[in-house]
N, C-alpha and C positions, 0 to 999 in steps of 0.2 A: 244260433244259428250266425250269431254277430262275428261268438267268438271263434268257430272254426273262422269265415271269412280273413276277420283277422289273424290268422296262426295263419294261414294261406297264404295271406301276404307278404309275413311277415317268412315265412319261410321263401315264394318266393326270390325275396329282394340277397337273402341271405346264401342262398343257395351260390348261385353265381361266382360270390364272393369266396365263399369255402372251396366250391375248386380251384379256384382263380389260386387261391393259398398256398393248393393241393399240389398244381399243377408247379408252384410259384419251390415247395418241395422235392417236387422227381423235378429240376430245373439244377438244385442246388446242388443233388450228387454230380451230376456231368460238372459246375463248377468247378464243387470239391476233390472228382478225380482231376480233373486238370490242374487245377493246383498241386496238390500233392507226386504226381504222375510221377518225379523222380525221388520221392519217396520211396514208392512203391514197389520199382525199379530195383533198389537198393536190396530191397528182402530177397528178393527168388536166385538164390545162393547159397554154397553150397550144400547141395543137395547132390542123391545119388540116387541111382533109377534102372529098370528096366527099360528099354525100350524093340520095338518092331518096327521096322522102317519098311512100306512099302513102296516104289517106286513101277509106272511104265509109260510109255510112249511109242505111239505108230505115226506112220505118214497116213494120209488120207486121200493125199492126192498130188501125182506126182508123174512129172511128163513121160509121155509117153516112152521116148526117145530111153527117160533113164530104166525105165521096168527091168527091164527085162538084166539091163547089169548088175540092178539090185539084188537081184536073187537069186542071178546066178554066184554072183564074184563074194555079196556079203548075207546070203540065206533071210534078205527081208523081204517078207510081204504086202504091199499095201492092203494097210486095214488092219490087218493082224497086230496084237498087242506083243510086247516083248518088253519087260524086266526084271526084277529080284529083290528080295527080303533078306534084310540086316539086321542080324538079334544082336543088341550090346547092351554090354551094363555104361551108365556114361558116371563118369563124377564131375561137377558142373561144380565150379567156381563162382561165373558168372553165368550168364545170357554168353558173353563171346568168351569165353573159355573155358573147356572142358577135358576130358577125357575120356576119349573112346575106348572099350573095351570088346573089343571084337567079339563076338561067339560063334558068329554064319555066314555065311553070304552061299542063297542058292540060287543061281540062275531061271527068270520063263521066258523057255524058246533062246535064251544069250551062251554060247558054251563058253563064254571065261567073267562072271561078273565079279564086278570089286566093292567093294563095301563101300557104302553109301552112309555118310555119317549124320548125327543127328545137330538140327536146328532150330533154334525158335525165335520167332520173333517179337523185336521189342517196342511193342505199340506205345509203351510209357514213355516212348521216342518222338523228337518234334516229326522225324520225316524215318519214314521207317520206309523199306526196297527202295533205293536210292533217291532220294525224295519227292517221294511221294509222304505228301502230308495227316501226319497220325488221327484221328477222331482225336488224340489230346493232346495237342499238340499244342501248345500255351496259345497260340490265338486260333486256336478251331474252332468255336465262336463267328470269326470271321473270317470262314472255308467253310464252314457248316451249321445245317438246318436240322437244330435235334425234336425230335416233336416223342414223344411218353408214348409206350405200347401197352407195355403193363410191369405186374411188378404179383413175382410168386417164389414159393418159398423151393433153395434146390441146394441138396444135401440140410438140410437146418436152414439154410441160410438165407435168408431177404433179398433177392436181387431181381434188379429192375431192365428191362429193356426198350431203351431207344432208337426209331428210325434214324440212321445219316442220313443224311439227302445238300448233296452237296448247293451253295449258294450262287454257283455259278459256273456254266457247261463250258470245262474242260478234264484234261486227262492226268490224271496221278493223284483224285482225287477221291476216297473211296464214297462207297454208297451199301446198304445194309442195313444190319442191323449189329448194336454193340452193344453188350452185356454187359453192367456192374454192381459191385457192389454196396451195401450201403452206407464202407466206409472210403467208396469209392474206385476197391480195385479196379482191375481190368477182367473178368472172366470169361467172355466169349468175344467173339466177333463173326455173322455172315457176311458176305459180302461180293463185292467185286470192288475192281482198280482197273486203269487203264493205262500202260504203261509203254514207251515205247514202242509204239503199233501191238501189245502184246495185249491180250482179256486173262485176266487172270483172274479165277474165282475162287474164292481164300474161306473154308471154315477151321476156327479157333475155340475150342473149349479149353478152360484150367480147369481144377478142381479144389477143393477144402479141402487144407491141411492146413497143421499150426500155425494155426491165427492166416493162412492168408492163401491167393488163388494160385494157384505151382502148375507146371504142364502137366494135363490129360491128354491129350489127339488134336491134329491140325492135319487142314487137307488142302490142297494147294493144286487148282487144278488149270491147266496153262492155254492157251490155244494160239494160233496166229500162223501165217503166210505170207510167203512172196515168190516173186515168180514163178506161183505157178505150183508151187511147192507147199503143200497146205497141209502141216500135223497136230496131235493131241499129247499133251505131256502129264500124267498124274504123280501127287505125291500122298504119302500116308502115312503118317508120327500116331504111336500107340503107345503111351509108356505103362507095362505092365506090371504088376502088381501095388506093392505100397514103397510112397517115395520114405526117404528115408535123410536123416541129416547126416553130412559127414563132414570132418575139420580135414580142410587141402593141409597139406606142409607147407615151409614155407618155401622150400624151392620149387614145387610144382607149375607152378605159373609165370619161371619169372625167366628173361630170354635165355636162347641158348646158350653154351657161350663155345661150340663148335656150328658156325653160323654158315646153313650153302642158300647160293641162292642161285636161280633159274635167270639167268641174264640172257642168252644166247634168242631172248622171246620172238624178234622179228624172223629168225629161219626156222624154230617151230613151229609159228605161222607159217609159213609156206610148203611147208611140209604135206604132204599129199592127207586130206581128209577126206573119210570112210562116214557114209552115211549114222553107220551106227554107232558112232561116238559122240549123237548127238544124244543121244539119253545120258551120256557123262556131263557135257558139255551144258545141258539144262539144270539141271544139279548144279554144278559148279555156280552157273549161275545163278541161279539159288538163294542155293550160302554166301554168296559175293555181297546180294544185296540186299537180302532178308535179315542178314544174320548183323548186318555191321551197326554198330551202337558209337556213331561219334561222342556223345554225350557224355560216356560214360568214365576215359581219360582211360580207358581199363584197354592194354595193348590182347585185340586177338589172337589168341594162343587156343593148337588145336591137335593135343595130342594121342595117336595114335596105335594103340595092340593087339594081335592079335591070341586072343585066350580060345581053343577053339574047347567046347566041350564034347561029350560023348552024348549028351541027354540030345536025343531027334525030335529039335520041334518039331509046330505044328507048320504047315504052311494057309498062307491068309488069302482059300482059294475062293473068296465072296470078292476078292480085290482084283483075279486076278480071269480072267474070261479063258473059257473052252480056244484052247488054238486052229483057228477058219486051218492051217495046213500044218499040224507038228512037224514035219518034214521040215518046219524053213524053221533054218538056228542061227538068229545074228552074230555072227561070225565075220573077222576081217582081219587082213595079215597085211599089213606093207612091205611085209616084206614077200612075198608071195616069186616062188620061183615058178619061171614052167617049159617043155624042151623048148630048145631054137628052132624057129623059123625064117624063112625069110621075110615074109609082111613083118616082122617086130621092127626093120630095119624102118620101113614109113614113116612111126613114131617114133620120136624119142623115148627109149627105155633105159634101166640099171641092171644089168646079170651078175651076180653074184657069188659066188668061191669058198670053199672051204665050208667050216666046221659052224652052224650057225651057236650063236651064243645071244642067247635075253632077245635081245630089239636090234642086235644086227651081226650080220658075218665080217668073218674078215678084212673081207678083199672084196671090190666093186669094179666094175669097169661098167662108167655113163656113155651111151650113145647120144649126143645130141645131133637128129636129126635137121636137115638143110627143109623141110616140110615149109614151119615155124619158124624161119630162121631165115629169112626171101623175103627180100625189100627192093624199094627202085628207090633212086636220089638221081640228079641230072648230071651228077660228078662222072659215079659207077656205071650210070643204068639201072639193070638187074646184078640183086647180087642176092651171094644164097654162103652162108654161113653154117661147116658141121662142125663138132670137134669128138672130141673122145674124153674123157677123165679116167686118168685110175687112180681108187685111194682102198690104203692099210688103213684098217680102224682097228682100234684098243677098247674105243665106246663106241655109243651110239653118235656121240657127236667130241668126239677125241679121233682126228684120222692126219694123215696124210698123206695131199694130192699132187697129183701131176693132172696139165693138165695142156692137149697140144690142137689148139684150132687153126680150123685153115676158111679162106674168106675167098672166096670168087666174082671177080668185076667181071662182067660179063660185054661189058662197053667197053673196056680199059686193057680187055682181053691180058690180066694180070692176078695174079697169086701172093694173096698175104696172109697176113696168121700172126698168132703167136703162140710160142712158151711159156707157162705159166707154173711154179710147183711154188707150194701152199703145207704150213701146217696150221690148224686150229681146235682149239678148246674150247668151253664154254663161255668163258673168258678172255678170253688171245685167241687172236687172230694174226698170221707172220704173213707175206707174200713175196717173189720175187717172181718178176715179166720181163720177160726180153719178145720183142716182135715188130715186126713193121707191117700197120693197121691206121685207120683211120680215128679222127680225137675229132669231139663237137667245144666250140668255141664257152661252154657253159658245159665242163663236168663235170659239175655237182649237182645240176638238174636236166639232165639230158633232153633233147626231144624224142619223144616213141620214131625209131623206123619206120616200125609198120602204117603209123596215125602218118605221116608224113608222106609216104608210098603214097595210101586215098590225099591229102591232100594235094598233093602234086600232078597226080594222073585225074583227079576227078576236079579240081580248082584252078591247076596252071598256077600254083604256092605253093614255091617251095623253101619251104620255111626252116629245116636243117640246113646252117654252112658247113665242112670241115674241114679239117685239111689234115695234112701224112704227115706219122709221125715214123720216126727207126730210133726207139728208143727201149731204157730198158728203167726197172723201177721195184724200190719197195717200199713196202704198204707195213701197218701196222694197225690192231686192236686192240687195247687194253681195258675194260672193268673193272674195276680194283670191288666195284657194288654198285646197286642201283642206283644210289647219289649220283657215282661218280664217272669219268671212263675220259680217255684217251688215244688220240688217235694223231698217225705220224707217216709222212708221206715223203718221199726224195724220190726224184725221175730227174736222167736225163737225157738228150730228147732234140732228135733233129729235126725241124721244122719244115715241113716244105707248103707250100699254095698249092690250093688246089680250083679245078674251072669248070663251070660246067661245060659238057660235051655233048649230052641230047639234048634236042630240040624234044620229045615223046612225049602226048598226051594221049589221053584213054578221051574226053572231052573239051572243047576249044572255049573254055570258060570266059567268058567277055572278051574274046579273042584278045587277050594279055599278054605279053612275054615274059615267060622269068625272069625274076630277078638272079642281081650279079650272089656270086656262090661268096664271098668276102665282103662282107657289109663294111660300112661305114657308116659318123657323123660326125656331131658338128665340132669332138676333138680330134676325129681323125678323118682328114678330109681323105686320104692315099686311100685307092683299090689296094688290093692285094698287099704282100712283104716279099721282101728277099730270105731265100733261106736260112736259119740260125741256126745255129748248139745252145741248148739251154739245157741248165741245171735249174731246175725249183724245190722248194721245200717246204710244208706244211705242216703247222701244229696245229692241232685242237687241240681245249677240255672242257668238258660238261660239267656241270655240277645241281644236280638236283635238291637246293638244303632243307624243304620239308616235307620233303616223300612220307604220307604213311604209308606203315609198314605192316603183318600179319606174321601168323607164326604157325606151320602144320610139321608139327614135329620141329626138328633140328630143321625147317624150310624156313623162312622168308621170304616172303611176298608181297607185291607193292602194289600198291596203287598208281600206279602213273600219272594219274591224271591228277590227284595230291598237288602236286607242289611245278611253282614254273621250274623250266629249262635255263640257265641262267650259260653261258659257249662263247670262249676268247677264244680265238682264233689268229693265228700268225705265220704269212705266206711273205716269200721272200725269192727272190731272182739272184744269182749269187755268183757275180761274172769270175771271169778266169777258172771257174773252176769245172775241170773236163770239159774249159774249152769253150766255155758259155759266154755267152754274149748280151746277157741281160743282166738287170740292176734294180731293183724294185726291191719293197718290201710295202706290207702291207698288216693293218690292225686291226680286228672285228672283233665288235662288241655285239651277242645276241640276248636275246629275252622274252622267252616266251612262255605265257600263262592263260591257262583256263579259269573260269569265275562261272561259279553258279550264282545269276542273280537271284532267285527264285526260283518254284519248281518247276518255272517254265517260261524261264528267261535266261537264258545261258550267251556267253560270251567269252569268244576269244584273242587274245593279243600277240602278234608279232612286230618285236623293235627290233632291228636292226643300226650301226650305225658304225663307220668307220673311217679311214685316211692313210691315204702311203706319204708314206716319207722316208726322206733320202733324197732316192732316185727314183719320177714315175717312172711308169713301166713305158717303154720305147715303143713292143708291140700292142697292137691289138688282141692280141691271144690273150694279153697278162692282163686286161682289163679287168672292171667290178664289174660281171651282167647278173641282169635281174629275170629274177624266175619271172616268167608268161605264162598263161598259156598251156598248155606242155601239150594239148593235145586235143583234136577237132573233139571227143568228148572226155573233157575229163575225168579222174579217176583217179589222184592224188588229194593231197588234206584241202581240207576247203579251206584253209587261212596259208598259204605258202604261199602265192605265188598276187601280183597285182593281176588283174581280168581282159584287160584293154592293149596290155603293153608289150606284151612277149608271143612270139611262137605264132597260135596257132587264134585267129578271131570269133567263130564259128559263123551265128548270122548274125550279121550286124546293119544297122543302114545308115546312109548318109554317104557321100562322096568320095571322102576319102579311101571309106574298107571294100569301092571297086575297082582300089587296084594293089596291088603288094605294096604291104607296112613293110621298112625297116626294122623290124626286132630290137634290133642294138642301137636300138635310136639315145637309148638314156646311159649304155655302158659310160663309165667314167673312171678317170684315170688320177681323180682328184675326192674330197673328201666327199662322205655320201650320207645321209641318216633317210632309214625306209621303215614304214611305219606300214602295218596289214592289220585291220580286227575285224572285226562282223561279233552282230546280236542274232539269236535264233529264238523265238518267239513263237509258245502254242498259240495266241490268237495276238494280230499288233489291228489291222484296221485294213486292208484290202479280201486280207483271207473270204470273211463272211460276203465281202457284196461280189464274191467270184460263185459263193456256193460252194467254197470246198468246208465242209466242220466237220472230214477228219481229221480224228488227234493227228495221227502220227505224222500230216502235211506240218508243217512248220511254215514262218514266216521269218526270213532275216532281213535284215541292213549291215551294208557291209560301205566299211568306210576304206579308204590308201590311201597315202601318200608315199613321198619320194624327195626328195632336195638334194639338187646338187648344185652348188655352190657354182663349181669348173662352170659349168653349162649356164648359170642363171635361172635358172629353171626349178619350178613348185611343179612338182606336179600329183593329181588329185583324183581320185575315184570314188563315186559315192553311189548306192546299187543296192536293189531290191529283190527279195526272189522267196522262191514256193520251194520249201527242199522236202523231199516226200513225196512227190507228186507219181501216182500210179507205184506208191514202194518206193520205185527204187529214179527218180531223175531228182533231179534239182534243175533248175530253173530260176536264172537271173537276168535282172537289164539293169545296164550298166550305164551311167554319164561319166564323161571322164575330162578333165580342166587339165588346160596349163596355162600358171599363172593366173588363174582366176577365171582366163577366159572360156566361155563353152568350147568342143569339140566337138561331139558327136555323139551318140548311145547306141552300145553293143547290147546283144543277147546272146545266151552263152546256158548251151545246155549240158547237164553237168552227173556226174553218178550220183548220188544218194551218200553219202558223209553225213555220220556224226561229227560234231567240236571235239575234237582227238587230239590235239596237234599237240606234240613234245609226251605225247604217253610213251609210244612202244621208242626205247633202248638205245642206242649207237651200237 
């Protein structure tokens, strides 16, 4: 009996130590996977295999006003799945270098499906899915708790499963189960991650082949919504048959020699967007986010070949549910033609003529309706603009156009307008304009006439200051590449002062009087100006030196936020040229940079410095003007302006803000330095206290400054904000100081936007 007790006692002592040793052995697998991640990533290369890619999407909720339009114009029924299946043969040089030989594409309730390209997320990278921290990140132990779950045999190989749990409450961290091989290779993952207010459910499973774990199947399920629109998207990738080795030739993944680039990004973004395009956008977003391999030092290259086969491949019926309404086929036509009706003139509309050629008609007449281009100001009273634009196209974005615009001022009982001739392509834009029109003091960043109307009529705050110009000008934009562009401008104008002519309002806010239409400040004490003839030129060059790029066939694609934007601007008034009476020269240097400090902290900086040399400008029109908060509700770039020195004040406290504010107080004819910065955090300090736990709500710190030696002024702003309140709003509280003395605190309401300054090319 004593022997039994002794054995039991020894077992009692040794068992925890043995179990602890076993646990340490299991955790050693995680450490091995983290340490050897770069080596293991390099092993997944030089392969070929067949793939079947199925994707589908649906709207789960849509505002009632849009449901009828969705079904009538685009064939989309709420709750119904729309998708497509692509079968391809893939030649993989690396996980971000592939040749896609597309065999078939079939739509499921989609009329014209396009191929879906294969991609495979590299969890061996420190970050995947754009700043989501990989469980195999080199510092993964700082972010995750790994709890051993079980070990078992898979394809005859011992594998180990661990529950991955974030050590902190934050987005961009994975939760789920990761499977690793005994050698520390990535076998699979089942779990979730939230990034940019989008929920991802991810399943990835590799297969054992050639002593490595290679792609087998992956599934991404994405859910999200905004402004009452919610939806779901899912993509399933399956490797079919055997994976085989493939030796690429020397030239397979070289940078293409005849490179094409899409450079008119802004213009394409403003093209009419249809809801059924969201499926393609989801897929493009997934590839852009989850295919990136910044640590690999390999340029991303995708080559696509269409090679139809005679065999009819089976459809993945288990993936595509039976349709709710089989007659609802997703289809949209951006060039839809319909018989003319008189009610079409209520809103702006394009009328197309000639024989359609792919994605364009050779002739177009675009009618600009005055319904959404009418406003009010204290100089002209109520005004309305209407125009006709005649276009001749040789391609979708290569055209000649002539525009005739008329402006009716009911307060002045005067008609003005302009005629504009323009030729443009994707990388070149030149125009000539002649007219009699109104202009604002800060033409580079104008105040919204519509928002000025609301401010004037409801708050008696007439912020938009205008003058008359009878002019001709020529402007040019040339985009040499995504890295380099130039802009040039020349104008001859007779400029005349305009004064307030009406005191009309809707709300007698604070019983205050309207401010003068001719602003003054400490450098310009005289109100108004004499009519003058001016000939002014402006030339600027923009350069992005460190732009990250990838290739799809011969098309080069750029990550616009990967490089700072450096811009040099030269502006001058030339005396005696075309009778000009203005004489000044200004040189300005700008630097714009985005930086991701961590997955949960982003920063953005704008630095501007400039000087007038030779002669300083005589007329206030030609001073350097600073960007303010452009609208009552700002929708522009988060870093593009000072918060409280310009234009509209939003909701502010303090006696100073109960009266009209001179928003040209800091305009200068001397040297200037401007610095704008913003930092965005997932969690800082106030967000938890406010009870806001949603990951898509970000905290902001704002710091802006302007130094004006000629005014002996150092102006500063410090602020705090919440970005993403009810997903669409940005709330800010800003304190401002002049030469170190506190002025007041202002509050702003803006439209939610990410830090993306400098991303879109000129």
